[in-house]
RORO-340428 format. One record per residue (C-alpha): residue in one letter; chain; x, y, z. Coordinates in steps of 0.001 Angstrom, whole numbers, plus 500000, padded with zeros to 6 digits. Layout:
N
{rest: a kette: A px: X py: Y pz: Z}
...
// end
This chain:
90
{rest: m kette: A px: 500000 py: 500000 pz: 500000}
{rest: p kette: A px: 501593 py: 503294 pz: 498971}
{rest: t kette: A px: 501992 py: 505974 pz: 501568}
{rest: t kette: A px: 500934 py: 509501 pz: 500807}
{rest: t kette: A px: 503032 py: 512417 pz: 501812}
{rest: a kette: A px: 502417 py: 516085 pz: 501394}
{rest: s kette: A px: 504127 py: 517602 pz: 498437}
{rest: p kette: A px: 506780 py: 520160 pz: 499308}
{rest: t kette: A px: 505343 py: 522401 pz: 496611}
{rest: a kette: A px: 501762 py: 522157 pz: 497912}
{rest: p kette: A px: 500357 py: 525523 pz: 498962}
{rest: a kette: A px: 500540 py: 526162 pz: 502677}
{rest: t kette: A px: 497234 py: 526396 pz: 504454}
{rest: t kette: A px: 496458 py: 529827 pz: 505709}
{rest: q kette: A px: 496323 py: 530026 pz: 509445}
{rest: a kette: A px: 494686 py: 532780 pz: 511405}
{rest: q kette: A px: 497112 py: 535261 pz: 512802}
{rest: p kette: A px: 497430 py: 534893 pz: 516558}
{rest: v kette: A px: 495817 py: 537721 pz: 518436}
{rest: p kette: A px: 497808 py: 539009 pz: 521405}
{rest: p kette: A px: 496159 py: 538623 pz: 524803}
{rest: p kette: A px: 494209 py: 541643 pz: 526014}
{rest: s kette: A px: 495977 py: 544280 pz: 528044}
{rest: v kette: A px: 495163 py: 544731 pz: 531702}
{rest: h kette: A px: 493076 py: 547771 pz: 530808}
{rest: t kette: A px: 491066 py: 545810 pz: 528226}
{rest: r kette: A px: 490468 py: 542990 pz: 530720}
{rest: v kette: A px: 489271 py: 545511 pz: 533321}
{rest: l kette: A px: 486874 py: 547066 pz: 530817}
{rest: l kette: A px: 485498 py: 543688 pz: 529669}
{rest: t kette: A px: 485165 py: 542450 pz: 533255}
{rest: w kette: A px: 483383 py: 545630 pz: 534322}
{rest: l kette: A px: 481039 py: 545400 pz: 531338}
{rest: a kette: A px: 480205 py: 541762 pz: 532133}
{rest: v kette: A px: 479720 py: 542360 pz: 535879}
{rest: f kette: A px: 477629 py: 545504 pz: 535379}
{rest: t kette: A px: 475386 py: 543769 pz: 532859}
{rest: a kette: A px: 474971 py: 540622 pz: 534957}
{rest: l kette: A px: 474260 py: 542552 pz: 538160}
{rest: t kette: A px: 471655 py: 544694 pz: 536431}
{rest: v kette: A px: 469865 py: 541704 pz: 534915}
{rest: v kette: A px: 469950 py: 539664 pz: 538146}
{rest: q kette: A px: 468772 py: 542630 pz: 540240}
{rest: l kette: A px: 465852 py: 543156 pz: 537884}
{rest: a kette: A px: 465019 py: 539445 pz: 537752}
{rest: i kette: A px: 465249 py: 538417 pz: 541403}
{rest: g kette: A px: 465334 py: 541743 pz: 543214}
{rest: p kette: A px: 461679 py: 541607 pz: 544262}
{rest: y kette: A px: 462161 py: 538104 pz: 545689}
{rest: v kette: A px: 465172 py: 538939 pz: 547877}
{rest: t kette: A px: 464165 py: 542368 pz: 549198}
{rest: g kette: A px: 463017 py: 540916 pz: 552516}
{rest: l kette: A px: 466328 py: 539130 pz: 553155}
{rest: p kette: A px: 469101 py: 540647 pz: 555272}
{rest: m kette: A px: 471640 py: 542554 pz: 553182}
{rest: l kette: A px: 474442 py: 539987 pz: 553586}
{rest: l kette: A px: 472201 py: 537097 pz: 552563}
{rest: r kette: A px: 470816 py: 539111 pz: 549640}
{rest: t kette: A px: 474379 py: 539881 pz: 548515}
{rest: l kette: A px: 475346 py: 536222 pz: 548880}
{rest: v kette: A px: 472448 py: 535105 pz: 546683}
{rest: i kette: A px: 473061 py: 537724 pz: 544010}
{rest: t kette: A px: 476829 py: 537197 pz: 543835}
{rest: g kette: A px: 476278 py: 533438 pz: 543845}
{rest: i kette: A px: 474423 py: 533874 pz: 540564}
{rest: v kette: A px: 476466 py: 536696 pz: 539024}
{rest: v kette: A px: 480022 py: 535448 pz: 539590}
{rest: p kette: A px: 479620 py: 532058 pz: 537849}
{rest: a kette: A px: 477636 py: 533698 pz: 535038}
{rest: v kette: A px: 480417 py: 536208 pz: 534444}
{rest: v kette: A px: 483332 py: 533795 pz: 534801}
{rest: y kette: A px: 481906 py: 530885 pz: 532807}
{rest: g kette: A px: 479589 py: 532653 pz: 530389}
{rest: l kette: A px: 480009 py: 536343 pz: 529776}
{rest: l kette: A px: 483777 py: 536886 pz: 529905}
{rest: p kette: A px: 484744 py: 533956 pz: 527657}
{rest: n kette: A px: 482198 py: 535133 pz: 525099}
{rest: l kette: A px: 483383 py: 538739 pz: 525283}
{rest: l kette: A px: 486985 py: 537577 pz: 524798}
{rest: r kette: A px: 485920 py: 535415 pz: 521840}
{rest: i kette: A px: 484128 py: 538392 pz: 520271}
{rest: r kette: A px: 487216 py: 540550 pz: 520834}
{rest: t kette: A px: 489457 py: 537968 pz: 519154}
{rest: a kette: A px: 487116 py: 537563 pz: 516179}
{rest: t kette: A px: 486844 py: 541329 pz: 515763}
{rest: l kette: A px: 490605 py: 541830 pz: 515866}
{rest: r kette: A px: 491135 py: 539032 pz: 513330}
{rest: r kette: A px: 488645 py: 540645 pz: 510934}
{rest: l kette: A px: 490354 py: 544009 pz: 511256}
{rest: r kette: A px: 493757 py: 542557 pz: 510335}
// end
């Protein structure tokens, strides 16, 4: 059975240019945007249900929802959008 090897004259596949990681300032801005958005949505959604709770318990409930949403959902998506946008601009 013959083996196939890539021809040295075959055109190279184009690879996407690597995008440098975001600066500290960009990460702060994206994190703030994600946290602000998540806090606003969660406050509007469950605010009426937690108004009777003590402040510390209310904060615990809200941050228990917001922090995982930001870390696992919003920030990775914002970073993906940033990378895709920078690749298109290049």
